[in-house]
VOPAGU-2260 file (C-alpha; in pm, 1 decimal, decimal comma):
REM VOPAGU-2260
SITE   aa  ch    i         X         Y         Z
SITE  MET   A    0   -1443,8    1159,6    1889,4
SITE  MET   A    1   -1564,7     801,2    1914,6
SITE  HIS   A    2   -1792,4     649,0    1653,0
SITE  ILE   A    3   -1946,1     301,8    1661,8
SITE  MET   A    4   -2034,1     122,3    1338,1
SITE  LYS   A    5   -2412,2      66,7    1340,7
SITE  SER   A    6   -2564,0     172,6    1012,4
SITE  THR   A    7   -2618,8     -81,4     735,5
SITE  GLU   A    8   -2755,8     174,2     488,5
SITE  PRO   A    9   -2588,0     207,8     147,1
SITE  PRO   A   10   -2307,1     463,0     138,0
SITE  ASP   A   11   -2407,2     821,8      61,4
SITE  LEU   A   12   -2099,2     993,2     -73,6
SITE  SER   A   13   -2267,7    1334,6     -69,6
SITE  ILE   A   14   -2265,6    1361,9     309,9
SITE  ASP   A   15   -1983,3    1416,9     555,4
SITE  PRO   A   16   -1715,2    1314,8     554,2
SITE  PRO   A   17   -1698,8    1365,6     176,9
SITE  ASP   A   18   -1469,9    1161,4     -40,9
SITE  ALA   A   19   -1208,8    1346,2    -245,0
SITE  LEU   A   20   -1425,5    1386,0    -554,6
SITE  GLU   A   21   -1715,9    1523,0    -351,4
SITE  LEU   A   22   -1482,9    1760,4    -168,3
SITE  ALA   A   23   -1351,1    1886,0    -502,9
SITE  ALA   A   24   -1709,9    1931,9    -625,0
SITE  ARG   A   25   -1798,0    2138,6    -316,5
SITE  ILE   A   26   -1495,7    2359,3    -380,3
SITE  ARG   A   27   -1596,9    2405,3    -746,0
SITE  ARG   A   28   -1952,8    2494,2    -639,9
SITE  GLY   A   29   -1819,3    2757,5    -402,6
SITE  GLU   A   30   -1959,1    2586,0     -91,8
SITE  LEU   A   31   -1612,9    2612,0      63,0
SITE  SER   A   32   -1277,8    2741,9     -50,3
SITE  ALA   A   33    -959,2    2545,1    -104,3
SITE  GLN   A   34    -819,1    2739,4     191,0
SITE  ASP   A   35   -1109,2    2618,0     405,9
SITE  ALA   A   36   -1047,9    2260,6     291,1
SITE  LEU   A   37    -679,9    2284,5     384,5
SITE  HIS   A   38    -756,4    2443,0     722,3
SITE  GLY   A   39   -1002,4    2162,2     791,1
SITE  ALA   A   40    -746,9    1892,7     707,9
SITE  LEU   A   41    -484,0    2060,5     923,9
SITE  ALA   A   42    -729,0    2088,0    1214,5
SITE  ARG   A   43    -817,8    1719,9    1184,4
SITE  CYS   A   44    -451,2    1628,2    1167,1
SITE  ASP   A   45    -374,3    1832,3    1477,3
SITE  ALA   A   46    -665,5    1668,9    1659,2
SITE  VAL   A   47    -581,7    1303,3    1596,5
SITE  ASN   A   48    -222,6    1276,9    1478,7
SITE  PRO   A   49     -70,3    1297,7    1828,0
SITE  ARG   A   50    -253,6     972,5    1907,4
SITE  ILE   A   51    -186,1     775,6    1586,8
SITE  HIS   A   52     131,8     937,8    1444,5
SITE  ALA   A   53      24,1     890,3    1084,9
SITE  VAL   A   54     174,1    1215,3     954,0
SITE  SER   A   55     547,9    1244,6    1016,2
SITE  GLY   A   56     648,6    1520,6     773,1
SITE  ASP   A   57     519,1    1878,6     777,1
SITE  LEU   A   58     467,7    2055,2     441,6
SITE  ARG   A   59     215,9    2316,6     557,7
SITE  ALA   A   60     413,5    2613,0     432,6
SITE  TYR   A   61     453,7    2443,6      96,1
SITE  ALA   A   62      76,3    2382,1      81,9
SITE  GLN   A   63       2,0    2749,5     141,1
SITE  GLY   A   64     230,0    2838,3    -148,6
SITE  ARG   A   65      51,4    2589,8    -372,4
SITE  LEU   A   66    -286,5    2737,8    -281,0
SITE  ALA   A   67    -166,2    3076,9    -395,3
SITE  GLN   A   68     -82,2    2924,8    -736,3
SITE  LEU   A   69    -397,9    2716,0    -770,1
SITE  GLY   A   70    -647,2    2987,4    -861,0
SITE  ALA   A   71    -973,9    2886,9   -1024,6
SITE  SER   A   72    -849,2    2549,0   -1143,6
SITE  SER   A   73   -1069,0    2303,7   -1334,8
SITE  ALA   A   74    -847,2    2008,9   -1239,0
SITE  PRO   A   75   -1043,4    1705,9   -1107,4
SITE  PHE   A   76    -911,5    1733,3    -749,7
SITE  ALA   A   77    -852,4    2108,8    -733,2
SITE  GLY   A   78    -811,1    2218,0    -373,2
SITE  VAL   A   79    -831,4    1873,3    -213,5
SITE  PRO   A   80    -575,8    1827,5      69,8
SITE  PHE   A   81    -340,5    1536,2      15,3
SITE  LEU   A   82     -49,9    1355,5     179,9
SITE  LEU   A   83     259,8    1195,2      26,1
SITE  LYS   A   84     406,3     874,1     157,9
SITE  ASP   A   85     749,8     944,6     304,4
SITE  LEU   A   86     906,2     693,2      67,3
SITE  GLY   A   87     981,1     703,8    -304,3
SITE  MET   A   88     780,6    1021,5    -375,3
SITE  ASP   A   89    1031,9    1301,3    -410,3
SITE  LEU   A   90     942,0    1669,9    -409,1
SITE  ALA   A   91    1226,4    1896,4    -521,5
SITE  GLY   A   92    1377,1    2093,7    -236,3
SITE  TYR   A   93    1224,6    1877,7      35,5
SITE  ALA   A   94    1356,2    1559,2     194,9
SITE  THR   A   95    1202,5    1215,1     158,7
SITE  SER   A   96    1314,0    1045,1     479,5
SITE  GLN   A   97    1227,3     686,1     383,1
SITE  GLY   A   98    1184,5     629,2     755,7
SITE  ASN   A   99    1546,8     726,5     826,3
SITE  ALA   A  100    1666,2    1027,7    1028,1
SITE  ARG   A  101    1979,7    1084,5     818,8
SITE  LEU   A  102    1790,6    1081,8     488,3
SITE  ALA   A  103    1538,9    1325,8     638,8
SITE  ARG   A  104    1816,0    1588,4     618,9
SITE  MET   A  105    1880,7    1540,8     245,8
SITE  PRO   A  106    1650,9    1748,3      18,7
SITE  ALA   A  107    1550,2    1590,3    -312,0
SITE  MET   A  108    1697,3    1736,8    -629,3
SITE  GLN   A  109    1392,1    1674,9    -849,7
SITE  THR   A  110    1020,7    1603,3    -831,3
SITE  ASP   A  111     898,9    1256,1    -921,3
SITE  ALA   A  112     648,7    1219,3   -1204,6
SITE  VAL   A  113     376,5    1083,8    -976,3
SITE  VAL   A  114     403,4    1389,5    -749,5
SITE  ARG   A  115     390,0    1622,3   -1049,4
SITE  ARG   A  116      79,0    1446,5   -1177,9
SITE  TRP   A  117     -94,6    1468,6    -841,6
SITE  GLU   A  118     -24,9    1839,3    -829,2
SITE  GLN   A  119    -142,0    1886,3   -1187,3
SITE  ALA   A  120    -469,0    1723,9   -1077,4
SITE  GLY   A  121    -506,3    2000,3    -819,1
SITE  LEU   A  122    -421,1    1806,5    -503,9
SITE  VAL   A  123    -270,6    2020,9    -227,3
SITE  ILE   A  124      15,5    1837,7     -54,5
SITE  PHE   A  125      54,8    1939,6     310,2
SITE  GLY   A  126     253,8    1655,4     467,7
SITE  ARG   A  127     413,5    1313,7     450,1
SITE  THR   A  128     292,0     990,4     605,3
SITE  ASN   A  129     506,3     768,7     824,2
SITE  ALA   A  130     668,9     458,0     674,4
SITE  PRO   A  131     906,7     184,9     794,9
SITE  GLU   A  132    1271,7     236,9     704,8
SITE  LEU   A  133    1313,0     190,4     327,4
SITE  GLY   A  134     960,9      42,6     320,7
SITE  LEU   A  135    1096,3    -295,2     426,5
SITE  LYS   A  136     829,3    -410,3     671,3
SITE  ALA   A  137     454,9    -476,5     678,4
SITE  ILE   A  138     442,0    -270,1     997,5
SITE  THR   A  139     511,8     101,8    1037,0
SITE  GLU   A  140     748,2     136,6    1331,9
SITE  PRO   A  141    1062,7     321,1    1216,4
SITE  VAL   A  142    1317,8     372,7    1491,4
SITE  ALA   A  143    1374,1     730,8    1375,2
SITE  PHE   A  144    1014,8     849,2    1400,6
SITE  GLY   A  145     828,1     600,6    1615,7
SITE  PRO   A  146     529,3     376,1    1542,7
SITE  THR   A  147     209,0     461,8    1363,1
SITE  ARG   A  148     -95,8     325,7    1544,5
SITE  ASN   A  149    -413,0     183,9    1396,4
SITE  PRO   A  150    -711,0     418,8    1446,4
SITE  TRP   A  151    -928,3     112,7    1514,7
SITE  SER   A  152    -707,9       6,5    1806,5
SITE  LEU   A  153    -410,1     206,7    1927,8
SITE  ASP   A  154    -243,4    -112,3    2048,4
SITE  HIS   A  155    -223,9    -249,5    1692,7
SITE  THR   A  156     -29,4    -168,7    1378,2
SITE  PRO   A  157    -201,3     -25,1    1070,6
SITE  GLY   A  158      30,2    -245,7     864,3
SITE  GLY   A  159     298,1    -126,4     625,8
SITE  SER   A  160     469,1       0,9     446,5
SITE  SER   A  161     190,0     251,0     368,0
SITE  GLY   A  162      78,2     234,2     731,0
SITE  GLY   A  163      85,9     608,4     789,9
SITE  ALA   A  164    -115,1     662,8     472,4
SITE  ALA   A  165    -385,3     416,2     575,5
SITE  ALA   A  166    -403,7     550,0     931,4
SITE  ALA   A  167    -443,9     907,3     802,5
SITE  VAL   A  168    -737,5     811,5     580,6
SITE  ALA   A  169    -900,8     582,8     837,3
SITE  ALA   A  170    -882,1     856,4    1101,4
SITE  GLY   A  171   -1048,9    1107,4     869,5
SITE  ILE   A  172    -755,9    1344,4     817,4
SITE  VAL   A  173    -791,2    1314,7     438,8
SITE  PRO   A  174   -1025,6    1109,3     218,8
SITE  ALA   A  175    -741,3     958,0      14,8
SITE  THR   A  176    -364,7     965,0      18,2
SITE  ALA   A  177     -61,1     845,9    -175,0
SITE  ALA   A  178      66,3     491,3    -123,6
SITE  GLY   A  179     304,1     237,9    -277,6
SITE  ASP   A  180     307,0    -141,0    -294,2
SITE  GLY   A  181     611,2    -368,6    -335,2
SITE  GLY   A  182     481,2    -677,7    -156,8
SITE  GLY   A  183     138,1    -576,6     -30,2
SITE  SER   A  184     213,1    -228,8     104,4
SITE  ILE   A  185    -110,8     -75,6     -25,9
SITE  ARG   A  186    -337,7    -374,5      27,4
SITE  ILE   A  187    -221,3    -482,9     374,4
SITE  PRO   A  188    -270,9    -140,6     540,5
SITE  ALA   A  189    -597,8     -91,0     352,4
SITE  ALA   A  190    -724,7    -422,9     488,4
SITE  TYR   A  191    -607,2    -352,3     843,8
SITE  CYS   A  192    -766,0      -5,1     845,7
SITE  GLY   A  193   -1099,2     -78,6     673,2
SITE  LEU   A  194   -1019,4      99,7     345,3
SITE  PHE   A  195   -1000,4      37,8     -28,4
SITE  GLY   A  196    -657,2     -18,2    -181,3
SITE  LEU   A  197    -567,3    -101,4    -542,1
SITE  LYS   A  198    -219,3    -199,2    -664,9
SITE  PRO   A  199    -197,2    -122,0   -1038,9
SITE  SER   A  200     -39,4    -341,1   -1306,7
SITE  ARG   A  201     332,5    -323,9   -1373,1
SITE  GLY   A  202     394,2     -41,3   -1619,5
SITE  ARG   A  203      66,3     137,5   -1546,0
SITE  VAL   A  204     226,7     411,4   -1334,0
SITE  SER   A  205     569,1     552,6   -1420,5
SITE  CYS   A  206     868,6     545,7   -1183,1
SITE  ALA   A  207    1029,4     839,5   -1367,8
SITE  PRO   A  208    1260,5    1012,7   -1351,9
SITE  GLN   A  209    1467,1     824,4   -1092,4
SITE  PHE   A  210    1398,8     466,3   -1200,1
SITE  ASP   A  211    1289,6     254,9   -1493,4
SITE  GLU   A  212    1134,6       4,1   -1252,1
SITE  LEU   A  213    1139,2     -33,0    -874,0
SITE  TRP   A  214    1227,9    -369,5    -719,6
SITE  GLU   A  215    1243,8    -535,4   -1063,7
SITE  GLY   A  216     893,4    -408,3   -1140,5
SITE  ALA   A  217     739,3    -541,3    -820,7
SITE  VAL   A  218     656,4    -191,0    -690,1
SITE  SER   A  219     352,0       7,3    -800,8
SITE  VAL   A  220     245,5     352,2    -681,2
SITE  HIS   A  221    -116,3     452,7    -633,4
SITE  ALA   A  222    -338,8     545,7    -336,8
SITE  ILE   A  223    -546,8     434,0     -40,1
SITE  SER   A  224    -900,1     571,9     -22,0
SITE  ARG   A  225   -1238,4     537,0     142,5
SITE  SER   A  226   -1432,2     520,6    -185,1
SITE  VAL   A  227   -1377,7     316,5    -498,6
SITE  ARG   A  228   -1450,7     611,3    -723,0
SITE  ASP   A  229   -1169,7     816,3    -567,2
SITE  SER   A  230    -927,1     532,3    -638,7
SITE  ALA   A  231   -1047,4     511,1    -998,8
SITE  ALA   A  232   -1015,9     884,3   -1059,5
SITE  LEU   A  233    -672,4     895,4    -895,3
SITE  LEU   A  234    -558,4     614,0   -1123,7
SITE  ASP   A  235    -670,4     821,9   -1421,7
SITE  VAL   A  236    -441,5    1095,4   -1291,0
SITE  LEU   A  237    -139,2     866,3   -1251,3
SITE  ALA   A  238    -175,4     622,8   -1543,0
SITE  GLY   A  239      43,2     666,8   -1848,0
SITE  ALA   A  240     407,0     659,8   -1947,6
SITE  GLU   A  241     678,9     920,2   -1911,7
SITE  PRO   A  242     952,2     971,6   -2175,1
SITE  GLY   A  243    1208,7     692,6   -2151,1
SITE  ASP   A  244     992,7     439,3   -1967,7
SITE  PRO   A  245    1104,4      90,8   -2078,3
SITE  PHE   A  246     766,9     -79,3   -2034,2
SITE  VAL   A  247     433,7      82,8   -2105,5
SITE  ALA   A  248      93,0     -60,6   -2022,3
SITE  ALA   A  249    -159,6      -5,8   -2301,0
SITE  PRO   A  250    -404,3     274,5   -2214,6
SITE  PRO   A  251    -744,8     159,8   -2089,5
SITE  ALA   A  252   -1038,0     155,5   -2329,1
SITE  ARG   A  253   -1197,7     441,7   -2134,7
SITE  PRO   A  254   -1115,4     641,0   -1819,7
SITE  TYR   A  255   -1112,8     437,6   -1501,5
SITE  ALA   A  256   -1363,1     680,6   -1352,3
SITE  GLN   A  257   -1613,6     535,5   -1600,8
SITE  GLU   A  258   -1559,5     182,0   -1464,3
SITE  VAL   A  259   -1725,6     254,7   -1131,0
SITE  HIS   A  260   -2027,2      32,3   -1195,2
SITE  PRO   A  261   -2103,6    -338,3   -1159,8
SITE  PRO   A  262   -1965,6    -568,3   -1431,9
SITE  ALA   A  263   -2190,7    -608,0   -1732,1
SITE  ALA   A  264   -2101,9    -977,2   -1774,4
SITE  ARG   A  265   -2116,0   -1277,4   -1543,3
SITE  LEU   A  266   -1765,0   -1333,5   -1410,3
SITE  ARG   A  267   -1579,6   -1655,1   -1332,9
SITE  ILE   A  268   -1410,4   -1623,2    -995,9
SITE  ALA   A  269   -1154,5   -1860,7    -841,5
SITE  LEU   A  270   -1160,5   -1869,2    -460,5
SITE  SER   A  271    -890,0   -1991,0    -222,2
SITE  THR   A  272    -849,0   -1931,5     151,1
SITE  ALA   A  273    -547,1   -2156,5     219,4
SITE  SER   A  274    -213,7   -1987,7     286,3
SITE  PRO   A  275      16,5   -2036,0     -14,5
SITE  ILE   A  276     310,6   -2097,4     221,1
SITE  GLY   A  277     123,7   -2311,2     474,3
SITE  GLY   A  278      39,2   -2206,2     824,0
SITE  ALA   A  279    -284,1   -2099,9     982,4
SITE  VAL   A  280    -526,4   -1848,3     836,3
SITE  ASP   A  281    -732,8   -1670,6    1098,6
SITE  ALA   A  282   -1095,8   -1780,9    1089,1
SITE  ALA   A  283   -1231,1   -1428,3    1043,4
SITE  TRP   A  284   -1009,1   -1371,1     739,8
SITE  SER   A  285   -1080,7   -1703,2     569,2
SITE  GLN   A  286   -1453,1   -1667,1     640,6
SITE  ALA   A  287   -1451,0   -1316,8     493,9
SITE  ALA   A  288   -1321,1   -1442,6     158,2
SITE  ALA   A  289   -1568,5   -1731,7     162,1
SITE  ASP   A  290   -1856,9   -1495,2     241,3
SITE  CYS   A  291   -1747,0   -1254,7     -30,3
SITE  GLY   A  292   -1746,8   -1544,1    -275,8
SITE  GLN   A  293   -2096,2   -1637,2    -163,7
SITE  LEU   A  294   -2218,0   -1279,7    -214,9
SITE  LEU   A  295   -2063,7   -1263,6    -560,8
SITE  GLN   A  296   -2232,8   -1593,9    -642,1
SITE  SER   A  297   -2566,9   -1446,7    -532,1
SITE  LEU   A  298   -2503,0   -1147,6    -759,1
SITE  GLY   A  299   -2485,9   -1380,0   -1058,3
SITE  HIS   A  300   -2118,0   -1466,1   -1085,0
SITE  HIS   A  301   -1971,0   -1815,7   -1093,0
SITE  VAL   A  302   -1743,0   -1886,4    -794,6
SITE  GLU   A  303   -1530,2   -2200,0    -772,8
SITE  TRP   A  304   -1290,6   -2318,0    -501,3
SITE  VAL   A  305    -931,7   -2377,2    -616,9
SITE  ASP   A  306    -596,0   -2459,5    -459,8
SITE  PRO   A  307    -345,5   -2175,9    -405,8
SITE  VAL   A  308    -174,2   -2071,8    -728,8
SITE  GLY   A  309     172,8   -2214,7    -791,1
SITE  ASP   A  310     445,8   -2307,9    -545,0
SITE  GLY   A  311     398,4   -2056,1    -267,0
SITE  MET   A  312     714,7   -2148,5     -79,8
SITE  GLN   A  313     934,8   -2105,5    -387,2
SITE  LEU   A  314     764,6   -1775,2    -465,7
SITE  ALA   A  315     835,7   -1660,4    -108,3
SITE  ARG   A  316    1202,4   -1761,2    -137,6
SITE  ASP   A  317    1239,7   -1579,7    -468,2
SITE  TYR   A  318    1062,4   -1274,3    -329,3
SITE  LEU   A  319    1301,0   -1269,0     -32,9
SITE  THR   A  320    1604,5   -1306,4    -260,6
SITE  MET   A  321    1496,3    -993,9    -446,1
SITE  TYR   A  322    1418,0    -824,4    -114,4
SITE  PHE   A  323    1760,8    -899,2      39,8
SITE  GLY   A  324    1940,6    -798,7    -278,8
SITE  GLN   A  325    1751,7    -471,0    -307,3
SITE  VAL   A  326    1836,4    -375,2      51,5
SITE  ALA   A  327    2204,5    -439,8     -16,1
SITE  ALA   A  328    2184,1    -227,3    -331,1
SITE  GLN   A  329    2007,7      58,2    -152,1
SITE  LEU   A  330    2260,8      75,4     130,5
SITE  ARG   A  331    2543,2      73,9    -123,7
SITE  TYR   A  332    2367,5     353,0    -315,5
SITE  TRP   A  333    2345,2     566,3      -2,8
SITE  LYS   A  334    2700,7     485,7     105,2
SITE  GLU   A  335    2823,9     622,4    -228,0
SITE  ARG   A  336    2637,5     944,3    -140,1
SITE  GLY   A  337    2793,8     979,1     201,2
SITE  VAL   A  338    2540,8     795,9     418,9
SITE  PRO   A  339    2717,9     509,1     601,3
SITE  PRO   A  340    2543,7     176,6     666,5
SITE  SER   A  341    2558,3     255,5    1039,2
SITE  ALA   A  342    2300,5     530,5     978,0
SITE  PHE   A  343    2039,7     259,8     917,6
SITE  GLU   A  344    1856,6      36,1    1160,8
SITE  THR   A  345    2026,1    -284,5    1274,9
SITE  ASP   A  346    1758,5    -492,2    1101,6
SITE  THR   A  347    1818,3    -308,2     774,8
SITE  GLN   A  348    2193,9    -359,6     798,8
SITE  ALA   A  349    2140,3    -732,8     862,1
SITE  LEU   A  350    1914,5    -763,1     557,9
SITE  ALA   A  351    2179,5    -589,2     347,1
SITE  LEU   A  352    2447,7    -825,4     476,6
SITE  ILE   A  353    2238,6   -1122,5     363,0
SITE  GLY   A  354    2194,0    -951,3      25,7
SITE  ARG   A  355    2566,4    -896,1     -16,1
SITE  GLY   A  356    2618,9   -1267,9      41,4
SITE  LEU   A  357    2409,5   -1354,8    -265,5
SITE  SER   A  358    2594,9   -1411,9    -590,6
SITE  ALA   A  359    2491,3   -1252,9    -917,8
SITE  GLY   A  360    2397,4   -1602,8   -1031,0
SITE  ASP   A  361    2174,6   -1654,7    -726,0
SITE  TYR   A  362    1991,7   -1331,9    -798,5
SITE  ALA   A  363    1957,5   -1393,1   -1173,2
SITE  LEU   A  364    1824,6   -1746,2   -1121,7
SITE  SER   A  365    1575,1   -1627,7    -864,4
SITE  ARG   A  366    1454,6   -1349,1   -1094,8
SITE  ALA   A  367    1419,1   -1595,6   -1382,6
SITE  ARG   A  368    1193,8   -1810,1   -1164,7
SITE  TRP   A  369     939,8   -1526,8   -1147,9
SITE  ASN   A  370     826,4   -1670,9   -1480,0
SITE  THR   A  371     684,4   -1975,5   -1299,5
SITE  PRO   A  372     413,3   -1797,5   -1095,6
SITE  MET   A  373     342,8   -1573,2   -1395,2
SITE  ARG   A  374     262,4   -1881,2   -1606,0
SITE  ALA   A  375      64,2   -2045,1   -1324,6
SITE  LEU   A  376    -145,6   -1733,1   -1276,1
SITE  GLY   A  377    -181,7   -1698,9   -1653,0
SITE  ALA   A  378    -319,5   -2052,5   -1667,5
SITE  LEU   A  379    -566,9   -1963,7   -1391,9
SITE  PHE   A  380    -682,0   -1654,6   -1581,3
SITE  ALA   A  381    -740,7   -1866,2   -1890,7
SITE  ARG   A  382   -1025,3   -2022,5   -1689,5
SITE  PHE   A  383   -1125,0   -1742,5   -1453,4
SITE  ASP   A  384   -1160,0   -1364,1   -1453,0
SITE  LEU   A  385   -1060,5   -1304,7   -1090,4
SITE  TYR   A  386    -868,9   -1475,3    -811,7
SITE  LEU   A  387   -1027,9   -1415,7    -469,1
SITE  THR   A  388    -842,3   -1470,3    -138,8
SITE  PRO   A  389    -817,0   -1311,8     204,3
SITE  THR   A  390    -591,9   -1006,2     195,6
SITE  CYS   A  391    -397,0   -1126,0     501,4
SITE  ALA   A  392    -373,8   -1447,9     699,0
SITE  GLN   A  393    -370,7   -1290,5    1044,4
SITE  PRO   A  394    -509,8    -977,1    1209,6
SITE  PRO   A  395    -273,6    -684,2    1263,9
SITE  ALA   A  396       7,7    -738,7    1509,7
SITE  ARG   A  397      29,5    -541,4    1829,3
SITE  ILE   A  398     271,9    -250,6    1832,5
SITE  GLY   A  399     617,0    -393,1    1901,4
SITE  GLU   A  400     509,9    -755,1    1853,9
SITE  LEU   A  401     712,3    -802,2    1536,1
SITE  ALA   A  402    1014,8    -606,0    1650,6
SITE  THR   A  403    1339,8    -800,0    1656,9
SITE  PRO   A  404    1392,2    -921,7    2017,1
SITE  ASP   A  405    1662,8    -739,7    2212,5
SITE  TRP   A  406    1884,0   -1049,0    2234,3
SITE  GLN   A  407    1868,0   -1103,7    1859,3
SITE  ARG   A  408    1940,4    -737,4    1793,2
SITE  ALA   A  409    2245,2    -766,9    2019,1
SITE  VAL   A  410    2363,9   -1072,4    1826,2
SITE  LEU   A  411    2306,3    -896,4    1494,9
SITE  GLY   A  412    2495,3    -592,3    1621,3
SITE  ALA   A  413    2797,7    -805,1    1710,0
SITE  ILE   A  414    2787,9    -984,4    1374,3
SITE  LEU   A  415    2774,3    -651,6    1191,5
SITE  ARG   A  416    3055,5    -498,7    1397,7
SITE  PHE   A  417    3288,9    -787,0    1322,8
SITE  GLY   A  418    3172,9    -840,2     962,5
SITE  LEU   A  419    3067,1   -1200,2    1023,6
SITE  GLY   A  420    2839,3   -1227,5     722,7
SITE  GLY   A  421    2904,1   -1599,4     686,3
SITE  VAL   A  422    2791,1   -1662,2    1042,8
SITE  LEU   A  423    2472,9   -1465,5     981,5
SITE  ARG   A  424    2393,6   -1655,3     662,3
SITE  ARG   A  425    2460,8   -1995,0     819,8
SITE  SER   A  426    2248,8   -1911,5    1123,9
SITE  GLY   A  427    1942,4   -1848,1     906,6
SITE  MET   A  428    1824,6   -1598,2    1169,4
SITE  VAL   A  429    1723,5   -1319,6     931,4
SITE  GLU   A  430    1556,8   -1557,2     683,4
SITE  ARG   A  431    1354,7   -1712,9     966,1
SITE  LEU   A  432    1239,4   -1373,3    1086,1
SITE  ALA   A  433    1141,3   -1276,7     731,4
SITE  PHE   A  434     942,0   -1597,4     681,0
SITE  GLU   A  435     771,0   -1550,5    1017,7
SITE  ASN   A  436     652,3   -1209,8     899,9
SITE  LEU   A  437     539,7   -1348,3     562,1
SITE  HIS   A  438     320,8   -1603,9     739,4
SITE  ARG   A  439     100,3   -1313,5     851,4
SITE  THR   A  440      67,6   -1171,0     500,7
SITE  PRO   A  441     130,8   -1450,8     247,6
SITE  PHE   A  442    -135,8   -1362,1     -10,1
SITE  THR   A  443     -12,8   -1030,2    -149,0
SITE  GLN   A  444     334,0   -1097,5    -297,0
SITE  LEU   A  445     198,7   -1300,6    -591,1
SITE  ALA   A  446      60,9    -989,6    -760,9
SITE  ASN   A  447     389,6    -803,3    -715,6
SITE  LEU   A  448     607,5   -1072,8    -872,4
SITE  THR   A  449     363,6   -1132,2   -1158,3
SITE  GLY   A  450     294,2    -762,5   -1219,0
SITE  THR   A  451     -80,6    -814,6   -1205,4
SITE  PRO   A  452    -327,3    -567,8   -1051,2
SITE  ALA   A  453    -483,3    -656,1    -716,5
SITE  MET   A  454    -708,6    -484,2    -466,5
SITE  SER   A  455    -817,9    -513,8    -105,2
SITE  VAL   A  456   -1182,8    -446,3     -27,0
SITE  PRO   A  457   -1311,5    -387,0     328,7
SITE  TRP   A  458   -1539,7    -666,9     438,1
SITE  VAL   A  459   -1620,5    -699,2     808,9
SITE  LEU   A  460   -1499,6    -630,8    1161,6
SITE  ASP   A  461   -1354,3    -928,8    1345,5
SITE  PRO   A  462   -1457,6   -1027,0    1702,1
SITE  GLN   A  463   -1199,6    -779,6    1838,1
SITE  GLY   A  464   -1348,7    -496,7    1631,1
SITE  LEU   A  465   -1059,7    -486,5    1382,4
SITE  PRO   A  466   -1120,0    -458,3    1005,8
SITE  VAL   A  467   -1089,6    -760,0     777,2
SITE  GLY   A  468   -1031,7    -730,3     403,0
SITE  VAL   A  469   -1062,6    -954,2      98,5
SITE  GLN   A  470    -829,1    -948,4    -201,0
SITE  CYS   A  471    -907,8    -983,1    -569,9
SITE  THR   A  472    -637,4   -1024,3    -833,8
SITE  ALA   A  473    -701,9    -982,8   -1206,6
SITE  ALA   A  474    -501,6   -1047,3   -1521,4
SITE  TRP   A  475    -238,5    -793,1   -1619,6
SITE  GLY   A  476    -394,8    -467,9   -1740,4
SITE  ARG   A  477    -743,9    -539,7   -1603,0
SITE  GLU   A  478    -773,7    -270,0   -1338,5
SITE  ASP   A  479   -1106,4    -190,2   -1503,1
SITE  LEU   A  480   -1246,9    -527,4   -1400,6
SITE  LEU   A  481   -1126,8    -486,8   -1042,8
SITE  LEU   A  482   -1287,3    -144,1   -1015,5
SITE  GLN   A  483   -1615,5    -279,7   -1149,8
SITE  VAL   A  484   -1622,3    -561,6    -895,3
SITE  ALA   A  485   -1517,3    -325,9    -616,8
SITE  SER   A  486   -1804,1     -95,5    -710,1
SITE  GLU   A  487   -2046,9    -386,3    -704,0
SITE  LEU   A  488   -1923,5    -488,3    -358,6
SITE  GLU   A  489   -1929,8    -127,8    -235,9
SITE  GLN   A  490   -2299,2    -112,6    -323,8
SITE  ALA   A  491   -2395,6    -460,0    -203,3
SITE  HIS   A  492   -2178,2    -470,6     109,3
SITE  PRO   A  493   -2101,3    -103,5     194,2
SITE  TRP   A  494   -1829,7      21,5     427,1
SITE  ALA   A  495   -1856,5     402,2     392,9
SITE  HIS   A  496   -2028,7     422,9     731,2
SITE  TRP   A  497   -1744,0     249,5     917,5
SITE  ARG   A  498   -1582,2     466,5    1184,6
SITE  PRO   A  499   -1279,6     368,1    1393,6
SITE  LEU   A  500   -1221,3     458,2    1756,5
SITE  ILE   A  501   -1007,5     753,8    1650,5
SITE  PHE   A  502   -1188,2     958,0    1387,6
SITE  ALA   A  503   -1169,3    1334,5    1327,2
SITE  ALA   A  504   -1521,1    1417,8    1212,3
């Protein structure tokens, strides 16, 4: 069904399609059953998923079993259908493919804490959303399972690595779904699909039991949603430590669900639209951040233009050092468990080869330099409450646009076959490709390396009819402030009425 965005009325969350909290309320009131809610989600998935390929893993039988156990639950999301990202969210007895066909045949031995908490909140998991292999790209085009397409334009990517999650919500399959963010993987897809996405602070959501931290603390797990209040309530579900966590964020002063209101105080907001690593920023994206700043100014806040925070090029290099090293570590981990490197995509193997060429000293020095952007951002937050930028520098790429060219893949294949790691490192091929991709999305990695919370808020449709988002970053532990500002923007500049080309009403 095609819908065209016309209405400018404030969002009414009591009408269809309901957000997750409203859907849970309807189930509690007896207006529909949890079984009806699940059947509706499955019907919507069957209607649109063949066109967008957002859902790649089927857990329908598991969902029916969960419904039988749910009963008359008073949990906040009791009976609401939900989807797991097919990456880093293990459910005992079921495989997490991580975008890889071989791993899709290896059932998990235990359930991750975040999955347990979602189920304790009453969410009914019925599938997994598509993700790039090992979550390594800001597009969702795994070789094993094929590309996920943006519901706003089937020729374009929904972003990554939570691209399947964002596409599922944008297309109306579910009102909210699980997502993770190691370099922008919640915020980039949220921006590209016209949704709300919040990356929590480091230590806010536990990585237990498998990890103390993921990607040196750069990864945070949360959700992508249509409404701010769903995101707030889902953060209440996830927030809090598990036994053995090495770093624990102090609990908020009150539940995040109580922060869904405009800020009580006048905020100081720093605004920048220049790419931190140079390069062009698309006019629609830079104008969106400028217009958002102007609106916030009109709402009584103080907005001031600033230069990008810190040395963006050094931050990008240090981010990529961690990125290469983590890929090498992951392939070694899987090799020790019987999965050979050849089971992974050529691009992934090349990234791992670069990572294996790094010395321990290279990695340690790069990690130590994370302190520099942390201090620079800390100095900014001594003067300001928020840092406002575009979420991305460029609109979403077309499907296949960012794929490694055939000739380069052939070269990489030969290098890998003959173990010519030195040739690969000297050529700089992989590093150049990585930097080319970062030029499209240079604004999001700062929050990952500094551990600060950041969000993407839908703002406008560009001249091609594709969504544009704006990003706000706050000081560590201030998710409450982000949710307040998001709520203010949701009221003053609503997006609940947005409907993409592909939408299962």
